[in-house]
N, C-alpha and C positions, 0 to 999 in steps of 0.2 A: 901303821903308816905306810910302809912299802906296798902293802896290798892295795890300799886306796890309790897310791900313786900309779901302780901298774894298771888298775882299772881305768883311771883317767887317761892314761896313755892309749889303752886299747880303744876307748870310746873316741878319742881324738882321731885315731887311725881309721876307724870305721866311718866317721863323718867325712874325713878327707876323701875316702874312696867314693862316697856318694856324690861328692862334688865333681870328681874327675871322670867317673864312668860316663861314656857318651849316651845321651838320650835319657838319663835318669836324674831328674831334678832332686835336689836335696830336700826340699820342703813342699813343693807344689805337685799336686797330682792332677792328671787330666780331669776335666769336669765330667760328671756323669751326664750322659746326653739327655736322659729324662729330666734331670734338673735344669739343664739349659732350656729345654722345650717348655718347662713350666715357667721359667723366668721370661721367656718370650710371650707367654700368655695363653698357652695351650692347656686344656684340662686333661684329666686322666683318660677319659673316653676318647678324646682326639689323639692322644699319644698312642693308645692301643690301636686305633685305626691306622695310624701312621706305621706302626710296627708290622701291620698286615699288608703294607705296600700301597695303601690308599693315599691319594692326595688329600691333604687337609687344608681347608681355608677357614680362618677364624677371625673373629672380630677383635679390634683394638679400641681402646678408649680414645675418644676425640675430644680435644680440649678447646675448640673454638668453632664458630658457626661456619667457617670456610674450610674446615679440615675434613679430608677423607682418609681413613686409615684401615688397612687390610694386611693380614699376615697369611703366609702360605708355607707349607712344608711338604716334602716329598722324599720318600725313601727310594733310592735308585740302586739297582744291582750292578754298580760300577765301582771300581777301586777309587779310594779316596784321592790318591795322587792325580789320577786322570781328571776327576771333577775339579779339584783345586787348581790344577793347571789351566783349565778353561776359564774358571772364574777370575783368575789373576789377569787374564788377557785384557789389555786396555781396549784394543780394537783388532779384529772384530769382537765386540762384546757378545758373549754367547747368549745373554738374556735380552738383547736389544732386538726390536722388531720395527718394521716400517721405516728403516733408515735409508735415505736417498744419497747422503753425502756425509763425510766425517773427516775429522782431522785432529791435530793436537795443538794446543795453545802454549806458547812459551813467550816470555817477555822479549827475548831477542828476535823471535820470529816476526813480530809485528803484525800489522793488518794483513800482510800477504799470506799468513797461515790460514786465513779465512777465504782465500781466493776461490775455492770450489763452491762456496755458498752462492746461490743465485736466487733471484726474485722473479716471479711471474709478472706479466704486464698488469694484471689485476691488483697484485700486492703492491707493485710500484706506484700505481695511481692512488691506491688507498693510503699509502704512507704520505704522499704529497698532500692529501686531504685530511690527514689524521687530526683528530681533536681528542681532548680528554674523554675517556670512556673505556669500554672493555674490548674494543676491536683489536687494539695493540697494547702491549705492555711497554709503555714509554713514559719517561719523566716529562714534565712540562718543557724543560730545556731541550730534550731530544725532539719533541714534537715541533718546537719552534725551528730547530735546525733543518727540518725538512721543508718548512715553508719558504726558507731562503733559497731553495733550489727551483722554485716554480718558474723562474725566468730563464732557466737553462735551455739552450736550443733543443728542439724536439729530438733531433737525431742522437743526442748524447745524454738525454735526461735519464734514460733507463740505467745507463752505466753510472751516472752521477748519484742516483738514489741508492743503487746497490752498494757503491763504494762508501757512501755516508753511513749506510746501515752496518757495513763491516767495521767501520771506524767506531760506531757506537758499541758494537759487540766487543771489540777488542778493548775499548776503554772500560767497559763493565768488568771484563776479566782482570785488567791491570789494577783497577781500583779494589776489587775483591782480593786479589793476590797481595796487595799491600796492606789492606785494612780489615779483611774478613767481612763477616755478615753485617757488622755495624755500618759499613760504608756502602751498602747496596742502595742505589737510588730508588725511591718509591715510584710506583706507577700512578700516573695522573688519571683520576676517574672523574665522572660527572659530579656537579655540585660541590666541587672542591674537596671531595673525599679521595684520599690516596690509599692504595694497597701497599702494604709494607712487607715484602718478602724477608727483610732482615729479621723482623719479629717472628715470622712464621718459622724460619729455619732454626732460630734459637729455641723456639717451642718444641720443634721436632727433636732437636738434640737433647733437650732436657727430659723428653719423654722416653728416652732410650734406656730401659732397665738393663738390657744386656751389656751395653757399654759401661754403665755405672757399676755393674756387678763384676764383670770379667776384665774390663780394660779401663780402669779408672784414670790412668795417665793419658791415654788416648782420648777419653771422654772429655777431660779438662781442656786439652789442646784443641779438640774439635769445637768446643764452645768458645775458646779464646783465640782461635786462629786469627792472625798468622804467627802466633807463638810456635816455637819449634815442635814438630811432632816427635814422638818417641823414635829413637834411632832405628828400631826394627821395622818401622812403617815406611812404605813407599807411597808417593803421591804423584798424580798426573792431572792435567787439565784438558780433557777431551771436549770437543764440540761436535754436535751432530745436527744434521738437517733431517727432519722427519715429517711425515704426513700426520697431522693431528686435526681431526674434524674436517677432513678434505682440504686442508690448507697446509702449505709449506711452513714449517716451524723451525726456528733456530733455537737450540738449547745449549747452554754452557754448563759444564759439570766440573766438579772437584771430586776426584776419586782417591781413596786411600786404601791400600791393601796391607794386611798384617797377618803373619802366620799364626795358626792356632792349633797346637797339638797335631801337626801333620796336615791339618786342614787350613782354611783361610777365612778371614773375615774381610768383607769389602764394604766400605762406606762410600756412598755416592750422594753428593749434594748437588741438586740442580738449582743453581743460584740465579739463573735467568732462563725464561722461556718467552718467546716472542708473542704468544697469545694463548687463549683457552684456559690456561692455569697459571698460577703465579710462581710456584716453586715446589720442590719436593725433595724428600730424603729417602733413600733406599738403604737398608741394612741387609746384606746378603752374606750367607756363610755356609760352610759344610763341615761335617764331623763324621768320623766312622761310627757305623751303627748297624747291628745285626747283619754282619757279613756284607755290608754295602755302605752306602754313603747317604746321610740325610742332608738335603739341601733346604735351606729356609730363607725366606725373605720377608721383610716388613717394609711397607711403603706408607709414608705419610705425605699426602699431596694436598695442596692448598689452592682453592679456586673460588672466586667470587660468585660463580654460577650456582653454588649450592646454598648460598646465604639468602636471607630475606624471606619473602612470602613463600609458604609451602616448603620450608626448609627441610622438614622431615622426609617428605616425598622425594625431594631433590637429592637428599643424602642416600636414600635407598637406591635410586637410579645410579647415582654417581659411584657408590660402592660396587654395584654390579658391574658397571663398565670397567672400573679399576680391577676388580677380581678377574674378569674375562681377559683383560690385557695381561695380567700377571700369569694366568694359566697359559696363555698363548706364548709368553716368554719362556715358561718352563718347558713347553712342548718343543720350542726351538732348541733349548739347551739339550733336551733329550735326543733330538735329531742330530745335533752336532756330536754328541757322545756316541750315538749309534748303537747303544746296547740297552736301551731302556724298556723295550717292549718284547 
């Protein structure tokens, strides 16, 4: 009996040491990177190519006619801490391209937080004449609110339209912040058909195998937002103005960062874009791998432009455009890090 007691005491002491030694978890081990890449959807051949330093672009399953989904991974000869530090930056975002203005949305900042956003004369007139369709992503109520401005004096109508649009953008942020994806207003289309980014973004969240496998608590709150995020997660609500299809585009985002074994996982939900596509979700992360850092990203983007007649051909073209954009973003990250080539 004393021997059994001594053994129990010894085991208890060993377990207590495992709890208090810094950096050594008692039960969890860092994930094997090859396992992570497999969960992301990469095959053995692609993982081998990645280990040789090749950029790997791979297909993801698409669950609706308006979805485009692409994954990319790249092994960089850069320390993990440096890469993770850049990925954590809210702005300037190292993976963002073609940005002409940006800022941060907060509820107390109000509409003024969007003051740098401007509209061209062409966009201003188009908003005054907006109708249900795919030229703008606006609800029926938002379209009607621009029609009421048509009698505004010519000298100030441009400012009035821009201010109304900023109000719409801020209202969409505030509504999402209070109610999550379920409260995103649909976009009015022709023939009474609406596009529903609320459904698209829930579909994207449900499709994330990496969240379900490695971050189940975050996955649940990502689906059920605005329920509280895990305490170790940080969130922000950036907005950007970008050139998309040669037009100025306002994009509202929800970003969440969470540490991952010295690296970082970044979730980005674009819950509003003013035209060209409806919504998107990015999952970006980095982990240590082969004396460097593997950076990966999955993008699920939703656009009415790839649905309907000749959908298969439209998807091929759309995926190529999305892939090229992602590669351009990774090249920018590489340039920011300064040690990739």
